[in-house]
Backbone as CSV, one residue per row, in Angstrom:
resi,resn,N_x,N_y,N_z,CA_x,CA_y,CA_z,C_x,C_y,C_z
1,MET,0.871,-1.474,0.142,0.056,0.312,0.110,0.909,1.305,0.267
2,VAL,1.517,1.574,0.739,2.915,2.217,1.113,3.633,1.941,-0.512
3,ASN,3.964,1.927,-1.429,4.633,1.686,-2.245,3.590,1.983,-3.568
4,ILE,2.650,1.854,-3.409,1.289,2.588,-4.442,1.718,3.656,-4.038
5,ILE,1.199,4.568,-2.602,1.110,6.087,-2.531,2.751,6.634,-3.011
6,ILE,3.449,6.030,-2.277,4.970,6.611,-3.170,5.044,6.869,-4.650
7,LEU,4.460,5.954,-5.670,4.671,5.568,-6.589,3.609,7.080,-7.300
8,LEU,1.914,7.048,-6.450,1.808,8.374,-7.099,1.879,9.431,-6.348
9,VAL,2.546,9.805,-5.354,3.114,10.929,-5.315,4.130,11.270,-6.534
10,ILE,4.852,9.995,-6.679,6.055,10.374,-7.558,6.108,10.752,-9.161
11,LEU,4.664,10.057,-9.518,4.090,10.087,-10.797,3.160,11.947,-11.056
12,GLY,2.414,11.998,-9.955,2.049,13.364,-9.525,2.971,14.716,-9.987
13,TYR,3.976,14.815,-8.717,5.116,15.389,-8.810,5.285,15.605,-10.462
14,SER,5.349,14.209,-10.848,6.708,14.470,-12.097,5.385,15.470,-13.246
15,ALA,4.178,14.945,-14.119,3.430,15.787,-14.347,2.708,17.167,-13.833
16,TRP,3.612,17.401,-12.964,3.066,19.173,-12.349,4.352,19.353,-13.126
17,VAL,5.650,19.330,-12.757,6.684,20.131,-13.800,6.495,19.885,-15.382
18,LEU,6.148,18.802,-15.544,6.316,18.564,-16.832,5.171,20.114,-17.152
19,VAL,3.977,19.550,-17.313,3.304,21.042,-16.881,3.835,21.882,-17.095
20,ARG,4.066,22.519,-16.185,4.799,23.901,-15.900,5.809,24.388,-16.585
21,PHE,6.383,23.320,-17.017,7.631,23.794,-18.040,6.743,24.203,-19.469
22,LEU,5.753,22.801,-20.246,5.383,23.070,-21.623,5.050,24.753,-21.343
23,ARG,4.000,25.083,-19.946,3.019,26.056,-20.136,4.511,27.438,-20.249
24,LYS,5.499,26.772,-19.689,6.104,28.177,-19.403,7.158,28.061,-20.799
25,SER,7.276,27.238,-21.173,8.346,27.112,-22.941,7.085,28.055,-23.678
26,ARG,5.902,27.935,-23.664,5.033,28.248,-24.809,5.151,29.855,-24.571
27,GLN,5.935,30.720,-23.701,5.467,32.040,-23.679,6.965,32.497,-23.851
28,GLY,7.886,31.550,-24.365,9.333,31.714,-24.666,10.353,31.695,-23.793
29,ALA,12.030,32.367,-23.948,12.487,31.876,-23.391,12.890,32.791,-22.228
30,CYS,12.551,33.756,-22.194,12.689,34.854,-20.759,11.805,35.562,-20.374
31,ALA,10.546,35.316,-21.477,8.966,35.427,-20.984,9.232,34.263,-19.466
32,GLY,9.301,33.736,-19.918,9.211,32.129,-18.524,9.490,31.893,-17.559
33,CYS,11.277,32.749,-17.838,11.966,33.047,-16.928,11.247,33.643,-15.558
34,SER,11.351,32.777,-14.284,11.627,33.656,-13.123,11.801,34.803,-12.793
35,SER,13.002,35.341,-12.959,14.184,36.262,-12.888,14.453,36.546,-14.071
36,SER,13.523,36.780,-15.225,13.490,38.217,-16.307,14.200,38.797,-16.359
37,LYS,13.624,39.491,-15.010,13.841,41.154,-14.949,15.297,41.522,-14.972
38,SER,15.686,40.281,-13.742,17.233,40.737,-13.368,18.102,39.645,-14.281
39,CYS,17.861,38.724,-14.680,18.641,37.738,-15.229,19.409,38.417,-16.738
40,PRO,20.669,38.212,-16.537,21.459,39.007,-16.967,21.465,38.101,-18.469
41,GLY,21.438,37.044,-18.476,21.147,36.796,-20.177,19.595,37.169,-21.018
42,CYS,18.865,37.313,-19.897,17.874,38.097,-20.656,17.556,39.707,-21.013
43,ALA,18.729,39.923,-20.796,18.849,41.136,-20.569,19.790,41.533,-22.108
44,VAL,20.271,40.555,-21.976,21.338,40.572,-23.113,20.454,40.679,-24.367
45,SER,19.334,39.277,-24.547,18.719,39.480,-25.192,18.116,40.592,-25.853
46,THR,17.202,40.803,-24.835,16.320,42.718,-25.168,17.364,43.281,-25.618
47,VAL,18.526,43.432,-25.550,18.977,44.535,-26.244,19.952,44.191,-27.183
48,ASN,20.080,42.918,-27.860,19.836,42.537,-28.969,18.923,42.306,-29.581
49,LYS,17.752,42.224,-29.412,16.456,42.342,-29.988,16.210,44.087,-30.633
50,GLY,16.475,44.763,-29.466,16.295,46.087,-29.722,17.341,46.173,-30.934
51,HIS,18.756,46.021,-30.748,19.587,46.775,-31.289,19.739,46.120,-33.499
52,ALA,18.898,45.032,-33.441,18.345,44.603,-34.872,17.068,45.240,-35.379
53,LYS,16.307,45.697,-34.053,15.493,46.828,-34.747,16.285,47.719,-35.245
54,MET,16.798,48.366,-35.157,17.439,49.391,-35.101,17.907,49.778,-36.570
55,LYS,18.669,48.505,-36.608,19.774,48.296,-38.121,18.393,47.783,-39.232
56,LYS,17.454,47.104,-38.775,16.149,47.273,-40.060,15.766,48.411,-39.888
57,SER,15.879,49.664,-39.211,14.806,50.559,-39.491,15.867,51.841,-39.736
58,VAL,17.062,51.258,-39.858,18.047,52.167,-40.802,18.161,52.659,-41.870
């Protein structure tokens, strides 16, 4: 009986993590990041996107 409960807890947690990952991946790399405002990687990608837009408009 205890084995079944442990198995259900593990499967439930795995499903929850998978659903959370899929929801965040749909938002994009930086939108899904919990620290998107302070993340150095996200800040660099935002600058590069703005720089690319400026090049196209010139």
